[in-house]
C-alpha positions in Angstrom: 141.4 182.5 118.1 140.7 184.3 121.2 137.3 183.0 121.9 139.1 179.2 121.6 141.1 180.9 124.7 138.4 181.3 125.9 136.2 178.8 125.4 139.0 175.7 126.4 142.0 176.7 128.5 142.2 173.2 129.5 143.0 172.1 126.1 145.4 175.4 126.0 147.3 174.7 128.6 147.2 170.9 128.1 149.1 171.3 124.9 151.5 173.9 126.1 152.6 171.5 128.5 153.0 169.3 126.1 154.8 171.7 123.3 157.0 173.4 125.9 157.7 170.8 128.7 157.9 167.6 127.5 158.7 166.1 131.4 155.5 167.7 133.0 153.0 165.6 134.3 149.6 165.4 132.5 146.9 166.8 134.4 144.0 164.5 135.1 140.7 165.4 132.9 137.8 166.5 134.7 135.1 163.3 135.2 133.0 163.6 131.9 129.0 164.0 132.2 126.6 161.4 131.4 124.9 161.6 127.6 121.5 161.1 129.4 120.0 161.2 133.0 117.0 159.3 133.6 115.1 162.0 135.4 111.1 162.3 136.9 110.5 164.3 133.9 112.4 161.9 131.5 110.0 159.2 132.7 106.9 161.2 132.1 108.0 162.4 129.0 108.5 158.7 127.5 104.7 157.8 129.0 103.5 161.4 127.0 105.4 160.0 123.9 104.3 156.3 124.4 101.0 157.2 124.4 101.2 160.0 121.5 102.4 156.6 119.7 99.7 154.7 120.4 97.1 156.9 119.6 98.7 157.7 116.2 98.3 153.8 115.8 94.6 153.6 116.5 94.4 156.5 114.2 95.6 154.5 111.4 94.0 151.1 112.4 90.5 153.1 112.0 91.1 152.1 108.3 90.9 148.5 109.2 87.1 148.8 109.8 86.4 150.3 106.0 85.6 147.5 103.5 88.6 146.0 102.0 88.9 145.8 98.2 91.0 143.2 96.0 94.6 144.3 95.8 93.8 144.9 92.2 91.8 147.4 92.9 93.4 149.1 95.8 95.1 151.9 93.5 91.8 152.7 92.2 91.4 156.3 93.9 94.1 157.7 91.0 92.6 158.2 87.5 94.3 155.3 86.1 91.0 152.8 87.4 88.0 154.2 88.1 85.2 151.6 86.9 84.4 148.5 88.9 81.6 145.9 88.1 79.3 143.6 90.3 78.2 139.7 88.5 74.8 140.6 88.9 74.1 136.7 88.7 76.7 136.0 92.0 74.3 138.5 93.4 71.2 137.0 93.1 72.3 133.8 94.3 74.2 134.9 97.4 72.7 138.2 98.7 71.1 137.3 101.7 68.4 139.4 101.4 67.3 138.5 97.5 67.7 134.3 99.1 64.8 135.7 101.7 62.3 137.5 99.8 62.7 134.6 96.9 61.6 132.4 99.9 58.8 134.6 101.2 57.5 135.1 97.6 57.6 131.6 96.4 55.6 130.5 99.5 53.2 133.2 98.8 52.9 131.8 94.9 53.0 128.2 96.4 49.8 129.2 98.7 48.0 130.6 96.0 48.6 127.8 93.3 47.1 125.2 95.6 44.6 127.4 96.8 43.8 127.3 93.0 44.1 124.1 92.1 42.2 123.0 94.9 39.2 124.8 93.5 39.5 123.4 90.1 39.9 120.1 91.1 36.2 120.8 93.1 34.7 122.3 89.9 36.0 119.4 87.6 34.6 117.0 89.9 31.5 119.2 91.0 30.9 119.3 86.7 31.6 115.6 86.3 29.0 114.4 88.7 26.5 116.7 86.8 27.3 115.5 83.6 26.8 112.3 84.9 23.1 113.2 86.8 22.2 114.5 83.4 23.2 111.6 81.3 21.4 109.6 83.5 18.2 112.2 83.7 18.5 112.0 87.8 17.6 115.3 87.6 14.9 117.8 86.1 15.8 120.2 83.6 15.0 123.0 85.3 17.1 121.3 87.8 19.8 120.7 85.4 19.6 124.7 84.1 20.0 125.6 88.1 23.2 123.4 88.3 24.9 124.4 84.8 24.3 128.1 86.0 26.0 127.6 89.6 28.8 125.6 87.8 29.1 128.2 85.3 29.7 131.3 88.3 32.0 129.4 89.9 34.3 129.0 87.0 34.1 132.5 86.3 34.6 133.0 89.7 38.1 130.9 89.2 39.0 132.6 86.2 38.9 135.5 87.9 40.7 134.8 90.7 43.4 133.1 88.4 43.8 136.7 87.6 43.8 138.4 90.8 46.3 136.1 91.8 48.6 136.4 88.7 48.2 140.7 89.5 49.3 140.2 93.0 52.4 137.4 92.3 53.3 140.1 89.6 52.9 142.8 92.2 55.0 141.0 94.7 57.7 140.1 92.5 57.7 143.8 91.4 57.8 145.3 94.9 60.6 142.7 95.8 62.6 144.1 92.8 62.4 147.8 93.6 63.5 147.3 97.3 66.3 145.4 96.2 67.5 147.8 93.8 67.0 150.3 96.2 68.8 148.6 99.3 71.6 147.7 96.5 72.0 151.2 95.6 71.9 152.9 98.3 74.6 150.6 100.4 76.9 151.2 97.3 76.2 154.8 97.3 77.6 154.9 100.6 80.4 152.1 99.2 81.8 154.7 97.2 81.8 157.3 99.4 85.7 155.7 100.2 86.4 154.7 96.9 85.0 157.2 94.8 84.7 154.7 91.5 83.8 156.7 88.3 81.2 153.8 87.1 80.1 150.9 89.3 78.4 148.8 86.8 76.0 145.7 86.5 77.6 142.4 84.6 75.0 139.4 84.1 75.3 136.5 81.6 73.2 137.2 78.4 73.9 140.7 79.3 74.8 144.0 77.0 78.8 143.4 78.6 79.9 140.7 76.4 83.5 140.4 78.0 84.7 141.4 81.5 88.1 142.1 83.3 87.9 140.1 86.4 90.3 142.3 87.9 87.4 145.0 88.5 85.0 142.6 89.6 84.6 143.7 93.5 81.1 141.2 93.6 82.7 139.2 96.4 84.0 142.2 98.4 80.2 143.4 98.0 78.6 140.2 98.6 80.8 140.6 102.3 79.7 144.3 103.4 76.5 144.3 102.6 75.3 140.6 103.7 77.3 141.5 107.4 75.2 144.6 107.6 71.9 142.6 106.6 72.5 139.9 109.5 73.4 143.2 111.8 70.2 144.6 110.7 68.3 141.8 111.1 69.7 141.4 115.0 
C-alpha cells in the first residue's frame, strides 16, 4: 500500500479531496503525453521494417520460378503420394527436341531412299536395254557377256548400298533414342530434386501399365518445363 502512495500521489490526493472535502475544487489533471510520437528515428525504423518486409516477400516469391505442379500433386511431398507418371505418347508428339530430331531423321531417310530408288531405276533401265540388244542380236556374245557382268556387279553394289543405308538409318535411330533418353533422364533428375517423388514412371498405350490415375499425370507440367529449357538452350 505504501508503494501505491509513492507512485500515484495525485490520484490519492484527488480521492482524499472527494472523500473528506466534498466542496473542494478538483485539481486540473496533468496533460497526457501522446501514445506515439514521430521522430527521425521512428521514420528510419519504419524504412528498415519496410525493407525487411520486401526482402521477405522476395525470398518467398523465388518459389515461383520452380515448376508449378497440378494442384492434385502439390501435397506429394508427404508420403501420401510418391508416384507420378509421364504419358510417353504425348511426349513423343509434343516434345520439341523429339520433333526436331525426328524431322532430321526423316530428311536423311528420304534422301537415302530417293538415291536408292534412282540407282535401282537406272539399273532396271540399263538391264532392259541390254535384254533388247541381246534379243535383237545387236551385240556380240563377248560384248553381251561383258555387259552382263557389269550389270550383275552394279546389282550387287546396289544391294550392299541398301544394306549399308539400312544400318546407317538404324544407327541414327538408336542414337536419337539414346539422346532423348539421356536428355529426359537428366531433366527428370533435376526436376525431382525439388519434388522428390519416389517414382516417375512412363505410361504409353499398349504398354505394361494398363490403367493409370489421371491425377498422377504430370505430362503437361514436364512438357512445359522441358520445352522451355530446350528453346532457351537453342538461343
